[in-house]
PASEBA-1860 file (N, C-alpha, C; in nm, 3 decimals):
! residues 307
1> MREYLQLL> -3.057/-1.137/5.132/-2.966/-1.252/5.133/-3.040/-1.384/5.109 ~ -3.158/-1.376/5.052/-3.232/-1.498/5.020/-3.156/-1.580/4.916 ~ -3.078/-1.513/4.831/-3.000/-1.585/4.731/-2.903/-1.685/4.797 ~ -2.842/-1.641/4.905/-2.748/-1.728/4.977/-2.821/-1.846/5.041 ~ -2.935/-1.820/5.102/-3.011/-1.927/5.165/-3.061/-2.028/5.061 ~ -3.094/-1.979/4.943/-3.134/-2.069/4.834/-3.017/-2.159/4.793 ~ -2.894/-2.106/4.799/-2.776/-2.186/4.771/-2.763/-2.299/4.873 ~ -2.777/-2.267/5.001/-2.769/-2.371/5.104/-2.872/-2.481/5.080
9> QHILDHGE> -2.996/-2.440/5.052/-3.102/-2.538/5.031/-3.074/-2.622/4.906 ~ -3.020/-2.559/4.803/-2.987/-2.630/4.679/-2.884/-2.739/4.706 ~ -2.783/-2.709/4.787/-2.682/-2.810/4.819/-2.742/-2.923/4.900 ~ -2.826/-2.889/4.999/-2.892/-2.994/5.078/-2.976/-3.085/4.989 ~ -3.046/-3.024/4.894/-3.139/-3.101/4.810/-3.069/-3.179/4.699 ~ -2.962/-3.123/4.643/-2.904/-3.181/4.522/-2.757/-3.219/4.535 ~ -2.694/-3.186/4.646/-2.552/-3.216/4.660/-2.525/-3.364/4.674 ~ -2.406/-3.404/4.626/-2.363/-3.542/4.644/-2.257/-3.548/4.752
17> ERADRTGV> -2.257/-3.656/4.827/-2.156/-3.671/4.932/-2.023/-3.708/4.870 ~ -1.920/-3.636/4.914/-1.786/-3.656/4.856/-1.682/-3.656/4.967 ~ -1.578/-3.738/4.948/-1.462/-3.730/5.034/-1.386/-3.601/5.000 ~ -1.308/-3.550/5.096/-1.234/-3.427/5.070/-1.101/-3.430/5.142 ~ -1.018/-3.331/5.110/-0.882/-3.323/5.164/-0.879/-3.325/5.316 ~ -0.977/-3.264/5.382/-0.974/-3.252/5.529/-1.012/-3.381/5.600 ~ -1.077/-3.474/5.529/-1.125/-3.597/5.593/-1.261/-3.584/5.656 ~ -1.319/-3.464/5.656/-1.450/-3.443/5.718/-1.562/-3.491/5.627
25> GTKSVFGY> -1.550/-3.470/5.497/-1.654/-3.505/5.401/-1.750/-3.389/5.378 ~ -1.809/-3.384/5.258/-1.898/-3.273/5.223/-2.020/-3.322/5.147 ~ -2.122/-3.235/5.140/-2.224/-3.241/5.037/-2.189/-3.130/4.939 ~ -2.186/-3.162/4.810/-2.125/-3.069/4.714/-2.205/-3.063/4.584 ~ -2.210/-2.943/4.525/-2.256/-2.924/4.388/-2.146/-2.850/4.313 ~ -2.150/-2.860/4.180/-2.048/-2.793/4.100/-2.114/-2.691/4.008 ~ -2.075/-2.565/4.027/-2.125/-2.458/3.942/-2.252/-2.397/3.996 ~ -2.240/-2.275/4.053/-2.357/-2.204/4.106/-2.323/-2.055/4.107
33> QTRYDLSK> -2.425/-1.970/4.082/-2.400/-1.826/4.081/-2.509/-1.752/4.157 ~ -2.465/-1.655/4.238/-2.558/-1.564/4.305/-2.519/-1.420/4.270 ~ -2.618/-1.329/4.277/-2.596/-1.188/4.243/-2.653/-1.101/4.355 ~ -2.579/-0.995/4.390/-2.617/-0.906/4.499/-2.608/-0.762/4.449 ~ -2.722/-0.692/4.452/-2.728/-0.552/4.408/-2.685/-0.464/4.525 ~ -2.566/-0.407/4.517/-2.510/-0.330/4.628/-2.580/-0.196/4.647 ~ -2.662/-0.154/4.550/-2.737/-0.029/4.567/-2.857/-0.048/4.660 ~ -2.892/-0.173/4.688/-3.010/-0.203/4.770/-2.976/-0.239/4.913
41> GFPLLTTK> -2.851/-0.223/4.950/-2.808/-0.257/5.085/-2.685/-0.344/5.081 ~ -2.623/-0.361/5.197/-2.499/-0.437/5.205/-2.532/-0.583/5.231 ~ -2.480/-0.678/5.150/-2.520/-0.818/5.162/-2.448/-0.891/5.276 ~ -2.489/-0.858/5.396/-2.436/-0.921/5.516/-2.546/-1.007/5.577 ~ -2.517/-1.133/5.606/-2.619/-1.224/5.656/-2.688/-1.170/5.779 ~ -2.819/-1.185/5.784/-2.895/-1.152/5.905/-2.947/-1.277/5.974 ~ -2.940/-1.392/5.908/-2.988/-1.516/5.970/-2.886/-1.574/6.068 ~ -2.768/-1.515/6.075/-2.674/-1.541/6.184/-2.582/-1.420/6.194
49> KMALRAIT> -2.539/-1.389/6.313/-2.453/-1.273/6.333/-2.316/-1.299/6.274 ~ -2.270/-1.203/6.193/-2.140/-1.212/6.130/-2.036/-1.129/6.206 ~ -1.911/-1.174/6.198/-1.802/-1.108/6.269/-1.751/-0.990/6.186 ~ -1.811/-0.874/6.207/-1.780/-0.757/6.124/-1.634/-0.715/6.138 ~ -1.582/-0.718/6.259/-1.443/-0.679/6.279/-1.350/-0.769/6.199 ~ -1.378/-0.899/6.202/-1.292/-0.994/6.132/-1.297/-0.971/5.981 ~ -1.416/-0.949/5.927/-1.431/-0.926/5.783/-1.351/-0.803/5.741 ~ -1.365/-0.695/5.817/-1.300/-0.569/5.781/-1.148/-0.579/5.795
57> HELLWFLG> -1.103/-0.632/5.908/-0.958/-0.642/5.929/-0.895/-0.738/5.827 ~ -0.963/-0.848/5.795/-0.906/-0.940/5.697/-0.889/-0.872/5.562 ~ -0.990/-0.795/5.519/-0.979/-0.726/5.390/-0.865/-0.624/5.392 ~ -0.853/-0.548/5.500/-0.743/-0.452/5.510/-0.608/-0.523/5.511 ~ -0.603/-0.640/5.571/-0.481/-0.722/5.572/-0.446/-0.768/5.430 ~ -0.545/-0.814/5.354/-0.521/-0.847/5.213/-0.466/-0.726/5.137 ~ -0.534/-0.613/5.151/-0.498/-0.492/5.077/-0.360/-0.440/5.118 ~ -0.319/-0.471/5.239/-0.186/-0.431/5.284/-0.075/-0.518/5.228
65> GDTNIKYL> -0.111/-0.622/5.154/-0.010/-0.710/5.096/0.054/-0.805/5.195 ~ -0.008/-0.821/5.313/0.051/-0.900/5.421/0.017/-1.049/5.404 ~ 0.106/-1.136/5.450/0.080/-1.280/5.450/0.106/-1.343/5.587 ~ 0.140/-1.262/5.685/0.165/-1.312/5.821/0.045/-1.277/5.908 ~ -0.001/-1.372/5.990/-0.122/-1.348/6.070/-0.099/-1.257/6.190 ~ 0.021/-1.207/6.208/0.050/-1.120/6.324/-0.048/-1.003/6.331 ~ -0.075/-0.936/6.218/-0.171/-0.825/6.219/-0.307/-0.872/6.266 ~ -0.352/-0.985/6.217/-0.484/-1.037/6.257/-0.485/-1.075/6.403
73> VDHDVKIW> -0.383/-1.144/6.448/-0.373/-1.185/6.589/-0.377/-1.063/6.681 ~ -0.305/-0.959/6.645/-0.301/-0.838/6.728/-0.437/-0.770/6.736 ~ -0.525/-0.796/6.638/-0.660/-0.739/6.639/-0.765/-0.844/6.676 ~ -0.719/-0.955/6.737/-0.807/-1.062/6.785/-0.897/-1.118/6.675 ~ -0.843/-1.129/6.555/-0.913/-1.193/6.444/-0.856/-1.334/6.432 ~ -0.942/-1.434/6.446/-0.897/-1.573/6.465/-0.913/-1.661/6.341 ~ -0.965/-1.607/6.232/-1.011/-1.693/6.122/-0.898/-1.764/6.047 ~ -0.773/-1.720/6.060/-0.661/-1.786/5.992/-0.570/-1.861/6.090
81> NEWPFQDY> -0.606/-1.868/6.217/-0.515/-1.923/6.318/-0.478/-2.069/6.296 ~ -0.575/-2.151/6.254/-0.553/-2.295/6.251/-0.439/-2.337/6.159 ~ -0.424/-2.268/6.045/-0.326/-2.314/5.946/-0.182/-2.294/5.992 ~ -0.140/-2.176/6.037/-0.001/-2.167/6.083/0.024/-2.250/6.210 ~ -0.080/-2.266/6.292/-0.064/-2.352/6.410/-0.038/-2.496/6.367 ~ -0.110/-2.543/6.266/-0.089/-2.679/6.218/0.049/-2.695/6.156 ~ 0.096/-2.590/6.084/0.233/-2.593/6.032/0.334/-2.605/6.145 ~ 0.309/-2.534/6.254/0.397/-2.538/6.371/0.400/-2.679/6.431
89> LDANKLNE> 0.284/-2.743/6.446/0.279/-2.879/6.499/0.351/-2.976/6.406 ~ 0.327/-2.963/6.276/0.392/-3.052/6.179/0.544/-3.040/6.187 ~ 0.592/-2.915/6.188/0.737/-2.891/6.186/0.806/-2.943/6.312 ~ 0.732/-2.939/6.424/0.791/-2.980/6.552/0.749/-3.120/6.595 ~ 0.686/-3.195/6.501/0.646/-3.334/6.524/0.562/-3.348/6.651 ~ 0.460/-3.261/6.660/0.373/-3.260/6.778/0.231/-3.306/6.747 ~ 0.209/-3.363/6.629/0.073/-3.400/6.590/0.013/-3.509/6.678 ~ 0.094/-3.606/6.715/0.041/-3.713/6.800/0.012/-3.662/6.941
97> KFPRYSDI> 0.092/-3.571/6.988/0.072/-3.515/7.123/-0.054/-3.429/7.129 ~ -0.083/-3.360/7.018/-0.200/-3.271/7.013/-0.289/-3.311/6.896 ~ -0.373/-3.414/6.913/-0.461/-3.459/6.803/-0.554/-3.348/6.757 ~ -0.566/-3.336/6.625/-0.643/-3.227/6.566/-0.785/-3.221/6.620 ~ -0.828/-3.099/6.660/-0.961/-3.065/6.710/-0.988/-3.114/6.852 ~ -0.892/-3.181/6.914/-0.911/-3.223/7.054/-0.904/-3.103/7.147 ~ -0.945/-3.121/7.271/-0.940/-3.011/7.369/-0.796/-2.965/7.391 ~ -0.702/-3.060/7.398/-0.563/-3.018/7.421/-0.506/-2.949/7.297
105> WKEEMGRF> -0.555/-2.985/7.177/-0.516/-2.914/7.055/-0.561/-2.768/7.062 ~ -0.684/-2.746/7.106/-0.737/-2.609/7.117/-0.661/-2.529/7.222 ~ -0.629/-2.595/7.335/-0.554/-2.526/7.440/-0.415/-2.487/7.392 ~ -0.351/-2.579/7.320/-0.217/-2.551/7.270/-0.220/-2.440/7.165 ~ -0.326/-2.436/7.083/-0.337/-2.328/6.986/-0.352/-2.194/7.057 ~ -0.424/-2.191/7.167/-0.436/-2.068/7.245/-0.300/-2.020/7.293 ~ -0.216/-2.113/7.341/-0.082/-2.074/7.385/0.002/-2.027/7.267 ~ -0.014/-2.092/7.153/0.058/-2.053/7.030/0.023/-1.910/6.992
113> IEQMKADP> -0.104/-1.875/6.995/-0.148/-1.741/6.956/-0.099/-1.636/7.057 ~ -0.101/-1.669/7.184/-0.051/-1.574/7.284/0.098/-1.548/7.264 ~ 0.174/-1.650/7.226/0.316/-1.628/7.199/0.335/-1.545/7.072 ~ 0.246/-1.564/6.975/0.250/-1.480/6.855/0.235/-1.333/6.892 ~ 0.143/-1.304/6.984/0.120/-1.165/7.026/0.241/-1.108/7.099 ~ 0.304/-1.190/7.183/0.407/-1.139/7.273/0.546/-1.139/7.214 ~ 0.572/-1.225/7.116/0.709/-1.245/7.067/0.715/-1.222/6.916 ~ 0.761/-1.104/6.872/0.766/-1.074/6.728/0.851/-1.172/6.648
121> EFAKKWGD> 0.960/-1.222/6.706/1.044/-1.316/6.633/0.973/-1.450/6.614 ~ 0.901/-1.494/6.715/0.822/-1.617/6.704/0.715/-1.598/6.597 ~ 0.650/-1.481/6.598/0.545/-1.453/6.498/0.603/-1.451/6.358 ~ 0.721/-1.392/6.343/0.784/-1.386/6.211/0.816/-1.526/6.160 ~ 0.861/-1.614/6.249/0.900/-1.749/6.210/0.780/-1.838/6.178 ~ 0.673/-1.827/6.261/0.565/-1.924/6.252/0.433/-1.866/6.201 ~ 0.424/-1.736/6.183/0.296/-1.675/6.147/0.269/-1.661/5.999 ~ 0.369/-1.686/5.916/0.350/-1.665/5.773/0.273/-1.781/5.710
129> LGPVYGKQ> 0.178/-1.747/5.624/0.092/-1.846/5.559/0.142/-1.890/5.423 ~ 0.248/-1.829/5.375/0.293/-1.856/5.239/0.234/-1.754/5.142 ~ 0.237/-1.782/5.013/0.197/-1.683/4.911/0.045/-1.672/4.896 ~ -0.021/-1.619/4.999/-0.167/-1.608/4.998/-0.210/-1.473/4.940 ~ -0.333/-1.430/4.970/-0.396/-1.321/4.895/-0.316/-1.192/4.893 ~ -0.262/-1.151/5.007/-0.188/-1.025/5.010/-0.075/-1.022/4.909 ~ -0.002/-1.132/4.900/0.108/-1.139/4.803/0.056/-1.135/4.660 ~ -0.045/-1.216/4.631/-0.092/-1.224/4.492/-0.159/-1.094/4.448
137> WRRWQGPD> -0.234/-1.030/4.535/-0.301/-0.905/4.498/-0.202/-0.791/4.478 ~ -0.104/-0.781/4.567/-0.019/-0.660/4.569/0.125/-0.686/4.528 ~ 0.170/-0.813/4.527/0.312/-0.842/4.501/0.326/-0.969/4.417 ~ 0.243/-0.982/4.313/0.256/-1.097/4.222/0.393/-1.091/4.157 ~ 0.468/-1.200/4.165/0.603/-1.202/4.110/0.606/-1.268/3.974 ~ 0.655/-1.195/3.874/0.667/-1.248/3.739/0.792/-1.331/3.722 ~ 0.808/-1.397/3.609/0.925/-1.482/3.586/1.056/-1.404/3.583 ~ 1.047/-1.273/3.560/1.168/-1.190/3.559/1.201/-1.133/3.697
145> GKMYDQIA> 1.120/-1.173/3.798/1.140/-1.123/3.934/1.067/-0.993/3.964 ~ 1.008/-0.930/3.862/0.936/-0.805/3.882/0.807/-0.830/3.960 ~ 0.774/-0.737/4.052/0.651/-0.746/4.130/0.541/-0.665/4.063 ~ 0.420/-0.721/4.060/0.305/-0.656/3.998/0.197/-0.632/4.104 ~ 0.154/-0.508/4.114/0.047/-0.470/4.207/-0.085/-0.475/4.131 ~ -0.155/-0.587/4.141/-0.276/-0.606/4.061/-0.389/-0.513/4.104 ~ -0.399/-0.482/4.232/-0.505/-0.392/4.279/-0.483/-0.252/4.223 ~ -0.362/-0.201/4.234/-0.332/-0.067/4.180/-0.354/-0.063/4.030
153> DAIEQIKK> -0.315/-0.171/3.960/-0.334/-0.175/3.815/-0.482/-0.175/3.779 ~ -0.562/-0.252/3.856/-0.707/-0.256/3.828/-0.770/-0.119/3.848 ~ -0.733/-0.049/3.955/-0.788/0.083/3.981/-0.749/0.181/3.870 ~ -0.625/0.173/3.825/-0.581/0.261/3.716/-0.661/0.235/3.589 ~ -0.685/0.107/3.559/-0.763/0.074/3.440/-0.908/0.121/3.452 ~ -0.967/0.104/3.570/-1.105/0.149/3.591/-1.116/0.299/3.564 ~ -1.017/0.374/3.609/-1.019/0.519/3.590/-0.992/0.560/3.445 ~ -0.897/0.493/3.381/-0.850/0.539/3.250/-0.919/0.467/3.133
161> NPASRRIL> -0.961/0.344/3.153/-1.019/0.266/3.044/-1.132/0.178/3.098 ~ -1.240/0.242/3.145/-1.346/0.167/3.214/-1.417/0.063/3.128 ~ -1.408/0.072/2.996/-1.471/-0.028/2.909/-1.384/-0.151/2.886 ~ -1.266/-0.153/2.946/-1.175/-0.265/2.924/-1.235/-0.395/2.975 ~ -1.205/-0.502/2.902/-1.244/-0.636/2.944/-1.127/-0.710/3.010 ~ -1.026/-0.633/3.050/-0.905/-0.692/3.108/-0.880/-0.645/3.251 ~ -0.985/-0.599/3.318/-0.967/-0.548/3.455/-0.986/-0.665/3.551 ~ -0.881/-0.744/3.565/-0.886/-0.867/3.643/-0.776/-0.868/3.749
169> VSAWNVSD> -0.804/-0.940/3.857/-0.705/-0.970/3.960/-0.706/-1.122/3.979 ~ -0.591/-1.184/3.960/-0.581/-1.330/3.972/-0.502/-1.367/4.096 ~ -0.555/-1.462/4.171/-0.482/-1.515/4.287/-0.420/-1.650/4.257 ~ -0.452/-1.707/4.140/-0.404/-1.842/4.107/-0.272/-1.831/4.032 ~ -0.166/-1.813/4.110/-0.031/-1.805/4.056/0.024/-1.947/4.048 ~ 0.029/-2.002/3.928/0.057/-2.145/3.910/0.190/-2.185/3.973 ~ 0.291/-2.102/3.957/0.420/-2.134/4.015/0.412/-2.143/4.167 ~ 0.339/-2.051/4.231/0.325/-2.056/4.377/0.237/-2.173/4.420
177> VRGHTKTA> 0.135/-2.204/4.342/0.049/-2.318/4.375/0.130/-2.447/4.373 ~ 0.212/-2.464/4.270/0.290/-2.588/4.258/0.396/-2.597/4.368 ~ 0.448/-2.484/4.411/0.553/-2.486/4.512/0.504/-2.467/4.654 ~ 0.372/-2.468/4.673/0.314/-2.438/4.805/0.344/-2.550/4.903 ~ 0.399/-2.517/5.020/0.435/-2.618/5.120/0.363/-2.597/5.253 ~ 0.284/-2.493/5.266/0.216/-2.464/5.393/0.083/-2.540/5.400 ~ 0.025/-2.543/5.521/-0.103/-2.611/5.542/-0.218/-2.535/5.476 ~ -0.213/-2.402/5.478/-0.319/-2.322/5.416/-0.333/-2.364/5.270
185> PPLCHTLF> -0.456/-2.393/5.224/-0.474/-2.447/5.089/-0.444/-2.342/4.982 ~ -0.414/-2.387/4.859/-0.404/-2.292/4.748/-0.530/-2.208/4.739 ~ -0.516/-2.085/4.696/-0.620/-1.985/4.719/-0.754/-2.021/4.655 ~ -0.858/-2.005/4.735/-0.994/-2.041/4.692/-1.056/-1.933/4.603 ~ -1.031/-1.805/4.634/-1.085/-1.695/4.554/-0.990/-1.677/4.436 ~ -1.019/-1.747/4.329/-0.920/-1.765/4.223/-0.899/-1.640/4.139 ~ -1.007/-1.570/4.104/-0.998/-1.461/4.008/-1.120/-1.370/4.023 ~ -1.099/-1.238/4.017/-1.214/-1.148/4.011/-1.193/-1.041/3.905
193> QFYVTNDK> -1.305/-0.997/3.848/-1.305/-0.905/3.735/-1.399/-0.789/3.764 ~ -1.358/-0.670/3.724/-1.442/-0.551/3.740/-1.503/-0.510/3.606 ~ -1.619/-0.447/3.615/-1.696/-0.405/3.497/-1.765/-0.274/3.533 ~ -1.744/-0.173/3.451/-1.806/-0.042/3.473/-1.924/-0.027/3.378 ~ -2.043/-0.007/3.433/-2.163/0.007/3.350/-2.168/0.148/3.291 ~ -2.256/0.166/3.191/-2.269/0.298/3.128/-2.321/0.404/3.223 ~ -2.393/0.361/3.328/-2.441/0.459/3.426/-2.346/0.473/3.545 ~ -2.218/0.438/3.522/-2.108/0.464/3.618/-2.122/0.385/3.748
201> RLCCQLYQ> -2.162/0.261/3.734/-2.165/0.171/3.850/-2.056/0.066/3.832 ~ -1.989/0.035/3.943/-1.881/-0.064/3.940/-1.934/-0.199/3.985 ~ -1.918/-0.299/3.899/-1.958/-0.436/3.932/-1.832/-0.521/3.946 ~ -1.844/-0.628/4.024/-1.734/-0.720/4.044/-1.787/-0.862/4.039 ~ -1.719/-0.948/3.962/-1.752/-1.089/3.962/-1.631/-1.169/4.012 ~ -1.657/-1.253/4.112/-1.555/-1.341/4.168/-1.580/-1.484/4.124 ~ -1.474/-1.551/4.075/-1.482/-1.696/4.057/-1.409/-1.761/4.173 ~ -1.480/-1.844/4.247/-1.426/-1.912/4.365/-1.424/-2.062/4.338
209> RSADTFLG> -1.304/-2.120/4.335/-1.291/-2.261/4.296/-1.348/-2.355/4.401 ~ -1.338/-2.317/4.529/-1.380/-2.401/4.640/-1.452/-2.313/4.742 ~ -1.571/-2.352/4.781/-1.655/-2.264/4.864/-1.713/-2.340/4.982 ~ -1.659/-2.313/5.101/-1.715/-2.362/5.227/-1.840/-2.277/5.253 ~ -1.955/-2.332/5.215/-2.074/-2.248/5.201/-2.128/-2.197/5.333 ~ -2.115/-2.273/5.441/-2.168/-2.226/5.568/-2.077/-2.124/5.635 ~ -1.946/-2.156/5.645/-1.856/-2.066/5.717/-1.793/-1.961/5.627 ~ -1.738/-2.003/5.514/-1.657/-1.912/5.435/-1.733/-1.819/5.344
217> VPFNIASY> -1.834/-1.871/5.275/-1.902/-1.793/5.172/-1.965/-1.664/5.225 ~ -2.031/-1.663/5.342/-2.083/-1.534/5.392/-1.974/-1.429/5.411 ~ -1.855/-1.472/5.459/-1.741/-1.381/5.469/-1.703/-1.330/5.331 ~ -1.695/-1.421/5.234/-1.651/-1.384/5.099/-1.746/-1.284/5.036 ~ -1.876/-1.306/5.050/-1.975/-1.214/4.995/-1.955/-1.075/5.054 ~ -1.944/-1.069/5.186/-1.928/-0.939/5.252/-1.795/-0.873/5.216 ~ -1.688/-0.951/5.213/-1.556/-0.895/5.187/-1.545/-0.839/5.046 ~ -1.589/-0.914/4.945/-1.577/-0.865/4.808/-1.677/-0.755/4.777
225> SMLTCMIA> -1.791/-0.756/4.845/-1.885/-0.644/4.831/-1.824/-0.517/4.891 ~ -1.758/-0.532/5.006/-1.690/-0.418/5.069/-1.579/-0.366/4.979 ~ -1.500/-0.458/4.924/-1.392/-0.419/4.834/-1.446/-0.345/4.712 ~ -1.555/-0.394/4.656/-1.615/-0.329/4.539/-1.658/-0.187/4.573 ~ -1.719/-0.169/4.689/-1.762/-0.036/4.731/-1.643/0.057/4.755 ~ -1.536/0.005/4.813/-1.418/0.086/4.839/-1.353/0.131/4.707 ~ -1.339/0.038/4.614/-1.277/0.073/4.486/-1.370/0.166/4.407 ~ -1.500/0.144/4.414/-1.593/0.236/4.348/-1.572/0.379/4.399
233> QVCGLQPG> -1.560/0.394/4.531/-1.543/0.528/4.587/-1.414/0.594/4.539 ~ -1.303/0.521/4.540/-1.176/0.585/4.501/-1.171/0.611/4.351 ~ -1.260/0.547/4.275/-1.266/0.571/4.130/-1.379/0.666/4.091 ~ -1.451/0.721/4.189/-1.558/0.816/4.159/-1.681/0.751/4.098 ~ -1.707/0.624/4.134/-1.821/0.551/4.081/-1.917/0.512/4.193 ~ -2.032/0.459/4.155/-2.128/0.404/4.250/-2.116/0.252/4.249 ~ -2.144/0.186/4.362/-2.142/0.040/4.363/-2.254/-0.017/4.276 ~ -2.222/-0.123/4.202/-2.321/-0.192/4.120/-2.355/-0.327/4.179
241> EFIHTLGD> -2.322/-0.434/4.108/-2.350/-0.569/4.157/-2.222/-0.641/4.200 ~ -2.237/-0.729/4.299/-2.136/-0.831/4.323/-2.193/-0.963/4.276 ~ -2.122/-1.027/4.184/-2.164/-1.155/4.129/-2.067/-1.261/4.179 ~ -2.122/-1.366/4.241/-2.040/-1.468/4.304/-2.060/-1.600/4.229 ~ -1.957/-1.643/4.158/-1.962/-1.766/4.080/-1.878/-1.872/4.151 ~ -1.940/-1.985/4.182/-1.877/-2.087/4.264/-1.847/-2.212/4.180 ~ -1.731/-2.271/4.202/-1.697/-2.399/4.142/-1.754/-2.512/4.227 ~ -1.672/-2.567/4.318/-1.718/-2.670/4.411/-1.779/-2.599/4.532
249> AHIYLNHL> -1.912/-2.595/4.536/-1.985/-2.532/4.647/-2.030/-2.643/4.741 ~ -1.983/-2.640/4.864/-2.006/-2.753/4.952/-2.044/-2.712/5.094 ~ -2.110/-2.803/5.160/-2.138/-2.795/5.303/-2.065/-2.911/5.369 ~ -1.980/-2.884/5.466/-1.914/-2.991/5.538/-2.017/-3.071/5.617 ~ -1.994/-3.200/5.628/-2.091/-3.287/5.693/-2.108/-3.254/5.841 ~ -2.008/-3.192/5.903/-2.023/-3.151/6.043/-2.082/-3.011/6.056 ~ -2.137/-2.958/5.946/-2.208/-2.829/5.949/-2.357/-2.845/5.917 ~ -2.403/-2.965/5.893/-2.541/-2.983/5.844/-2.645/-2.934/5.944
257> DQVKEQLS> -2.626/-2.962/6.072/-2.723/-2.917/6.172/-2.726/-2.764/6.179 ~ -2.609/-2.702/6.169/-2.603/-2.556/6.173/-2.674/-2.495/6.052 ~ -2.656/-2.556/5.936/-2.722/-2.507/5.815/-2.873/-2.514/5.830 ~ -2.922/-2.625/5.882/-3.067/-2.641/5.898/-3.123/-2.539/5.998 ~ -3.045/-2.512/6.104/-3.088/-2.409/6.199/-3.095/-2.273/6.131 ~ -2.996/-2.241/6.050/-2.996/-2.112/5.982/-3.114/-2.100/5.886 ~ -3.144/-2.206/5.814/-3.255/-2.203/5.718/-3.391/-2.189/5.785 ~ -3.397/-2.218/5.913/-3.524/-2.206/5.985/-3.552/-2.062/6.029
265> REVRPQPQ> -3.455/-1.972/6.013/-3.469/-1.835/6.063/-3.521/-1.741/5.955 ~ -3.591/-1.638/5.999/-3.646/-1.538/5.908/-3.538/-1.436/5.869 ~ -3.538/-1.399/5.742/-3.446/-1.296/5.694/-3.489/-1.160/5.746 ~ -3.392/-1.078/5.788/-3.419/-0.942/5.835/-3.365/-0.842/5.734 ~ -3.403/-0.713/5.745/-3.358/-0.613/5.647/-3.205/-0.603/5.643 ~ -3.153/-0.578/5.522/-3.009/-0.566/5.504/-2.957/-0.436/5.567 ~ -2.836/-0.440/5.621/-2.774/-0.317/5.673/-2.717/-0.233/5.560 ~ -2.650/-0.123/5.596/-2.585/-0.037/5.498/-2.437/-0.024/5.533
273> LKLNPAIK> -2.356/-0.009/5.430/-2.214/0.016/5.446/-2.188/0.166/5.435 ~ -2.115/0.221/5.532/-2.076/0.362/5.528/-1.923/0.370/5.523 ~ -1.872/0.435/5.419/-1.729/0.458/5.406/-1.698/0.606/5.429 ~ -1.584/0.633/5.487/-1.540/0.771/5.504/-1.524/0.835/5.366 ~ -1.606/0.935/5.331/-1.602/0.991/5.195/-1.473/1.065/5.163 ~ -1.393/1.095/5.265/-1.268/1.167/5.242/-1.160/1.076/5.181 ~ -1.179/0.945/5.189/-1.076/0.853/5.140/-1.085/0.842/4.988 ~ -0.976/0.875/4.921/-0.969/0.872/4.774/-0.859/0.779/4.721
281> NIDDFKFE> -0.789/0.714/4.812/-0.683/0.620/4.775/-0.706/0.490/4.849 ~ -0.703/0.377/4.779/-0.736/0.249/4.841/-0.645/0.218/4.959 ~ -0.520/0.265/4.956/-0.425/0.236/5.062/-0.444/0.322/5.185 ~ -0.533/0.420/5.178/-0.556/0.509/5.292/-0.667/0.461/5.384 ~ -0.742/0.360/5.343/-0.851/0.311/5.428/-0.795/0.248/5.556 ~ -0.854/0.287/5.668/-0.826/0.228/5.799/-0.956/0.168/5.853 ~ -0.943/0.089/5.956/-1.059/0.021/6.014/-1.171/0.119/6.049 ~ -1.134/0.233/6.106/-1.234/0.331/6.150/-1.303/0.402/6.033
289> DIEIVNYD> -1.255/0.386/5.912/-1.317/0.447/5.794/-1.431/0.363/5.736 ~ -1.453/0.246/5.795/-1.549/0.149/5.740/-1.650/0.114/5.850 ~ -1.778/0.134/5.821/-1.881/0.113/5.923/-2.003/0.046/5.861 ~ -2.059/-0.050/5.933/-2.187/-0.111/5.896/-2.293/-0.058/5.992 ~ -2.401/-0.005/5.937/-2.507/0.053/6.020/-2.638/-0.023/5.998 ~ -2.723/-0.018/6.101/-2.856/-0.082/6.098/-2.847/-0.232/6.077 ~ -2.752/-0.294/6.145/-2.736/-0.439/6.136/-2.806/-0.504/6.255 ~ -2.905/-0.587/6.228/-2.987/-0.650/6.332/-3.000/-0.800/6.303
297> PHPAIKAP> -2.894/-0.877/6.329/-2.896/-1.018/6.292/-2.952/-1.109/6.401 ~ -2.982/-1.231/6.364/-3.005/-1.338/6.460/-2.872/-1.374/6.527 ~ -2.876/-1.449/6.638/-2.749/-1.485/6.705/-2.657/-1.566/6.616 ~ -2.528/-1.561/6.650/-2.427/-1.638/6.576/-2.454/-1.788/6.590 ~ -2.404/-1.863/6.491/-2.410/-2.010/6.495/-2.267/-2.060/6.476 ~ -2.215/-2.128/6.577/-2.075/-2.172/6.571/-2.063/-2.305/6.498 ~ -1.948/-2.321/6.430/-1.916/-2.446/6.361/-1.765/-2.455/6.346 ~ -1.709/-2.576/6.348/-1.562/-2.591/6.337/-1.514/-2.569/6.196
305> IAV> -1.393/-2.512/6.183/-1.327/-2.500/6.054/-1.261/-2.633/6.020 ~ -1.276/-2.678/5.897/-1.206/-2.798/5.852/-1.071/-2.757/5.796 ~ -0.963/-2.804/5.862/-0.828/-2.763/5.824/-0.766/-2.868/5.731
END
């Protein structure tokens, strides 16, 4: 994962300070690419402990076509909580009562999440994020109203026409972007493409328009590498490379100390991903079918999400 650490250092050294939608501010560069050879180990950060349960459950949630955080909440995955909570505050005119990131804001979000767990109707009303990844991957709606399952289509193409240059999944649905009314931003992981090498290895390249390099990017690397390995298995291939191409790659100004702490740590050996070999259909994967072994990271480093 030295490639990722080099990205952090590059932003510190060459990034320009920019205002941003959240009001926090960033150091940012435009255009950067890293490559991870999945045959040499699973690219999971060792310079800070990563939330493996959250990464795995989030990917399964995407693949399930879901857009409501109820599944994540029920599995104690917190990474999407802030956005529907902020929608709830906005809709009920509670922003002044609960200033963003204050202690009472955090306490109120805890109560919001507990009600999500206990009350299915409340979760149905307030837990939906809008047309996010699950919808775009599995239920992209065309102008004629027809739904398109991009993941299933990509897998079919990989099996039947592996030399195709059209094995893509797009999350940037212009109609949904223009009509988006929720707090959760238009999708950052804009488009990914698969490529089958002559020696039967599956590669994936992701273009990410906006990259929260300290908090989000390590999740993205692990998630898309996991997805590539899962699709490789159901297509009878070996994992190849995950290539991560970034548009606006940034470090939030309130993450600078955490980044410097991470850069001071020594890299440890990469872990391995183990998938249940009996799984031959992407929709059959469950949490217990996915395991990371030999993971020995440094302690976690906490940082706030910019909403």
